[in-house]
C-alpha positions, 0 to 999 in steps of 0.5 A, a space after each residue: 470761737 469763744 474758746 480762742 483768739 487771734 494773735 500775730 507772730 513776730 515779724 520776720 526779716 522780710 517784714 511779713 507775719 502770720 495770724 494764728 489762733 491761740 486758745 483762751 486761758 483754761 479753755 480746752 478745744 481742738 480743731 483750731 483754724 490754720 495759720 494764715 498770712 497776716 497784714 504787713 508789719 507797717 499796717 495800722 488803723 486810723 483813729 476811731 477804728 480797730 483791726 478786726 482779726 477775723 477778716 483782718 480789716 479795719 472797722 469803725 468802733 461802735 457807738 459808746 466806744 472809741 479808738 485812737 487807731 494806732 494808740 492806747 489811752 488810759 484815762 480811767 483809774 478806778 482800778 489799775 488797768 490791765 498791763 500795769 504793775 507796781 514794784 516797791 523796793 528799798 534799794 539802800 542795802 547798806 541800811 540792812 545792818 543799821 540800827 534803824 533797819 528799814 521798815 517794809 515797803 510792801 504796802 507802798 504803791 501807786 493808787 488809782 483815784 478815778 481820773 488819776 493815779 497817785 504815787 506813794 507818800 512814804 520814802 520807799 521807791 515805787 515804780 509803776 510799770 507798763 510794757 508795750 511792743 511797737 512795730 514802728 517808732 512811736 511816743 508816750 504822752 502823759 499829764 502829771 502834777 508834781 509840786 513837791 521837791 521832797 519827792 524824786 520823780 523819774 520817767 525812763 524806759 528800758 528795753 527787754 534786756 533791762 537796758 535804759 534807752 538813749 531817749 531817757 537821758 533826761 529822765 528827771 521830770 520837772 516840777 509843776 506849779 501848785 495845782 497845775 497839770 503839766 505834760 511829758 512827751 518821750 519818743 519811743 523806738 520800735 521793739 519792746 519798751 518798758 515804761 517806768 514812772 518811779 517816785 522816791 519820797 524823802 521824808 526829813 522830819 514830820 513834813 508830809 509830802 504831796 504825792 505825784 499825780 499822773 493821768 491820761 497816759 497815751 501811747 502812740 505807735 502800736 500797730 493796731 488795737 484789736 478792740 475799742 475802748 468803752 466810754 467811761 461813766 459820765 461820758 458817751 459817744 453817739 456815733 460809730 468811729 469816735 476817737 474820743 468820748 464827750 462829757 454828759 450835760 448837767 442833770 444827766 448821767 451815763 454808765 460805762 460804754 454809753 451811747 447817750 446820757 440819761 436824764 436824772 429822775 427822782 430816785 435814780 440810783 445813778 444820780 444823787 438827790 439834790 439837797 435843799 439850799 443852805 448858806 453853804 451854797 452861795 457866796 457874796 461879792 462886792 460889785 464894781 463901783 458905779 458912776 456914782 461911786 457906789 458899791 454893794 454886796 451881792 450874793 451868788 449861787 456856787 456853780 454848779 448849783 446842785 441844791 434846790 430852792 423849792 424845798 420847804 427848808 431851803 434858803 433863798 438867795 439873800 437880796 443885795 445889800 444897800 449901796 455904800 461908798 466905794 473904798 478909795 483908790 490904792 496908794 499911787 492911784 487916783 480916781 480919773 472920773 470914771 468908776 475905776 482907779 488909774 496909776 499916777 503918771 510917772 514922777 507923781 504921787 498920790 495917797 489914793 484919795 487926792 489928785 496926783 502931784 509932782 514930787 518937789 525938787 530934790 526928791 523922787 517917788 518911792 516906787 512900789 505897790 501897796 494894795 489895801 483897798 479891794 474893790 476890783 482885782 488889780 491888773 497884775 493879779 489873777 485868781 483861779 480855782 484848781 482841783 486835782 480831778 480837773 473838774 468842777 472848779 475850772 473857770 471859777 474865781 479862787 479869791 473874792 474882793 471884799 472892800 478892806 480885804 480879799 478872801 478865799 472864794 467858794 470853790 467847787 469842793 473843800 479840797 480845791 486849791 484857791 489860787 491868787 497870783 501877783 506878777 512883778 516884772 522886776 525890781 529897781 532900787 532908789 536912784 541914789 543907791 543904784 551902785 549898791 550891791 546889798 543882799 536886798 533889792 526889795 521886799 514883799 509884805 502881806 497881812 493875813 489871817 485864816 479862820 478854819 474848823 478843819 485842816 486848812 493850809 495857806 501856802 505862799 510860793 515864789 516863782 523866779 523867771 517863770 521856771 518853777 514855783 517853790 513853797 516859801 512858807 505855809 500856815 496850817 489851821 487858824 492863824 490870827 491876823 499877822 504879817 509876813 515879809 519875804 526878802 528879794 535879793 536878785 533882780 528878776 521877774 517874780 510871780 508870787 502865789 497864795 494858795 488856800 486849801 480847806 482840806 486835803 481829804 479826797 472828798 467831794 463836799 462843801 462841808 467847810 465852805 465857811 473856812 476862809 483865808 483873808 489878805 488885808 494888804 500886800 506891799 512890795 517895795 522898789 517895784 520896776 514901773 511901780 507907783 508911789 504914794 510918797 517922795 524920798 530925798 535924792 541926790 542932786 546933780 550939778 547946777 547944769 543938770 538942774 534939780 534932777 536926781 542923780 544916782 550916788 556912787 556905791 557906798 554914798 549917802 545923801 548929805 542933808 545940808 547940800 543934797 550931795 552924795 558923800 561917801 560913808 566913813 570907813 568901816 560902816 555900811 550903807 543901809 538898804 532902806 535909808 540913804 538920807 543923812 549920815 545916820 544911814 551909814 551903820 557902823 560894822 561890828 567888833 573885829 569887822 570892816 566894810 568892803 569898798 562899796 560899803 555894802 556889807 561888813 566882813 572880817 579881814 581875817 585878823 583879830 587882836 585880844 589883850 590878855 594879862 597886858 599881853 596882846 594876842 594877834 590872830 591871822 586867819 588868812 589860811 582859813 579864808 577858803 570855804 570850810 565844809 562839814 559832812 555830818 552823819 549819817 542819819 536814817 529816816 524811818 524807812 532807812 533812807 541814809 542822809 547827811 547834813 552838809 555845811 559850807 562856811 565862808 569865815 573871813 576875807 575875800 573882800 566880803 564876798 560870801 563864798 559858801 554855796 549850797 544848791 538843791 540839785 533835785 531840780 538841777 538834774 533835770 537841766 543839762 546846763 548846771 551853770 544856767 540853773 545856778 542862776 535860779 532861786 533854787 541855788 543859793 549864791 553868796 552866803 557866809 554859812 549854808 546847809 544842805 541835806 545830802 542823799 549819798 550816791 549809794 542810797 536808793 540806787 541813785 547814780 549821783 549824790 543828791 542835795 535837797 533842802 538847801 538854805 542860808 544860815 548866815 548872810 550877815 556878819 556881825 563881829 568877833 569876840 572871845 570865849 564861849 561855853 558851848 565848847 568847853 575845854 579844861 586844857 585850853 590856855 589860848 582863848 577861842 575866837 567867836 565869829 557871829 553871823 545872822 540870816 535875814 530870812 525870817 521863818 515861822 519857827 525862827 521869828 528873829 531869823 537864824 543865828 550862827 556862831 563859828 568858834 575858831 580854836 587853836 589846835 597845833 596838832 591840826 595843820 592847814 584847814 583843820 577840822 570843823 565839828 558841831 557840839 556833842 549836845 546838838 549833833 546837827 549843829 543846832 538844838 532849836 533850829 534857829 541858832 547853829 554852833 560850829 567848832 573850827 579847830 586848826 593850827 592856823 587859828 593860833 595867835 601870832 608868835 611873840 617873844 613870850 612864846 620862846 626861851 633861851 638855852 645856854 650850851 657848853 663851852 667848847 674850844 673857847 666858844 659857847 652857843 645860846 639856843 632859842 626854843 619854843 615853849 612847849 606846847 607851842 600854841 602860836 603860828 607865824 608872827 616872829 621867827 625864832 632868833 638865830 643861835 648866838 655864839 660867844 667866846 668863853 675861858 676854858 678849864 686849862 686857864 683856870 687850872 693855871 690860875 689856881 696853880 699860880 695862886 696856890 704857889 704864891 700862897 705857899 711862898 707867902 706862908 714860908 716867908 712868914 714862917 721864916 720871919 717869925 722863926 728868926 724873930 724867936 731866935 732873937 728873943 731867946 738870945 735876949 732872955 738867955 742874956 738876961 738870965 745870966 746877968 741876973 745870976 751874976 749880979 743879983 738885984 741889979 738892973 742891966 744897963 740900958 744898952 747892954 741887953 739890946 741889939 741895935 736896929 739893923 745889927 746882926 747878933 752873931 753870938 751863939 745862942 746859949 740855951 738854959 738848962 731850964 727847958 720849960 722856961 724856953 718852951 714857954 717863951 717859944 709859945 709866947 713868941 709864936 703867939 706874937 705878944 705885943 712888945 708892950 706886954 713883953 716889956 712888962 713881963 720882963 720887968 716883972 722877972 727882973 724885979 723878982 729875980 725869979 719866974 713863978 712856975 
């Protein structure tokens, strides 16, 4: 019989099947039993029973074993149980050609760790697979711990055709709180069900991911189990028919399949020898205040106590310390005569040492919580201890009060999580500023230090509306005394958690028990139903309402003289922390204005700049929509492709911050994305935000996934011109810089993040244009704290003025001339004034000028002719006179002619014929003299000389 075993055939259409004998692997035998009719297909055994195939009857499990009847349970993970397999893949085929070629995923797998199995810590995709065949409807149940949203964790089911089943529509597993186990339940259909637990790490930078842990996988709906499961070591079942195994008591042990536990004897190989007690085996506590108001330090053994006091070198438990006065009550509380502190009645205050008193008229209590004395854990705080093995530290305190501080407790071993929770039901701003819509409703601040010799980590986590816990900040190794502040910007129920782990090495020891985290004070402002230690001024109502406080409208401060509400001046915003006095209205930065309720400053998309006595006016209204930039791709060491994604809300929208970046790792687990957007995992309302995007073609995901979203800018500071971050030799129009900051403080950015958006005029890029980052900082930042963006668009050019165009005069046609106006090239302005219409004017044509020229020419010719005639006539008269003189001189020598004999009376014509002398040279000279128009005086002298001498010298 040892050479074969029985199995059932598949059920036929009538619901019946056969039992057949099947040879065992590597067994050689003949004469197998004949097939026989088997149990009906719907048959199953009860819990604590198994189906004995030989006689096909249900039998009780023997002592030392257990059975779920129609279920299978995997609670022991020393090795990978039979039937389970690991498949590691990297699905992004696009990476094969990339420079960062994906490293091998061959060594990535789910790893068994005793009570649980742990996922891979790298960014490979690893599936833990188990196939089960069900005859009827069933279910799968498992417990898990999934705290790190840098891992995708899917649970889904396929049939034997590799098609995903309908029941796995919601396959994304929800995150758990730090150090807590949650459970997951999915119904299974009859037939073959292939179960997949698949994880994918997303390693951005050097951050180490926390793996997913899975335990207690239970599958219900199998028709039967043909054998019982043995109890695992440390457990037992002492009677037949058990459906589970019990834990062994202290100082006993058991091996696999035990019916009872064995006492630990000296030298037993199954028990560890108890060591002598040391100072690592006890811890101190402060006792509660007694009726006399006294407290003392007491020492207690760490449970379970495994050390021995009876050995020579062992330490004994130290005696209790002397009694000392109890610390005072915390602010807002008072000692009511008993050993405990009680909160002051509503409307009253106390510093913790005095009686409660009422606030004077015109003031109200400044509600909040301040814990700085630690004699007893406050009622809204709780502490716990958690270990991934879910053992040794259940029910133990994680933190211990210690007078002026609270510190991490002992725990069960060094890798325990020591948890401290503070629950706040909601936040309420001061009465006088209920209308404010600022980004801060309250804040939590705490002072802490860590003293560590190993790789300890302290986590600060925030849970909103009890949905999921997100790690806000963490500190590793020793940190000197310091303060940390977290801003609350939405009114909701909050749970703040501090978790301290001495080491994450998987070891069961107390080597680092002296490594400790201390919190000295925790302060929360504006707490709903909080207490108060001081009063603050409030606005008074009208005389009819007496001295009661009234809320001021949005954007109003309390005037000191009258305690009345008064609106802040234009372009100022109201301080969130101070509403008393005009100084609480803070001026907006350059180039910005306040919104209607004075809650924030913003740019109205206009900007003016004076350059060379010329005003440049900008209008960025068309850039008021959200601008986006997808930068990348980049690759992780395993080749995961990712992009850096930015949204920028530059200006306008009455100051409403339009940029939204949301993680959808957790969103994909929720069908209603709108409801999820109200959670803290989504950023609503910021000026600049950033996400890391895993594209849909990467890792086989069917949707693009966003993670690590954060706000880079929630406050607008102002605008100015010029920066050296984006130099350009061809630029003539100055850039306009928009400056923002983020109020969120992080460890690397102690002053918060800053963002500069440089808006540059580029006429070649119409509309929204393009957004880019500096070439020297390809992810937009070089230090992780200051981000730079260049937004180029034609809409960023200044408004056009008369300096941006010139005129061109056209040719004269048909008596008309056109004057055109054209833009200066290159055109570097937008909107503003339009080009003037072309101007048309009359003009004189060329024909007219030709006529004028001809007329002037004709007139000149006539004038010349007239002058020529005039002088020619004059010459003739002169010749006649000379001829007459010569003839007279020849007949009567040495006699002067009579005065009237050689002249022609004015106005008379000389009608005598001209008599020419034979001396032609004399006549030629006279002609030349005449043409030179010698004045009459000279001519008389010449004639006088002639008549005196009687001759003319040649």
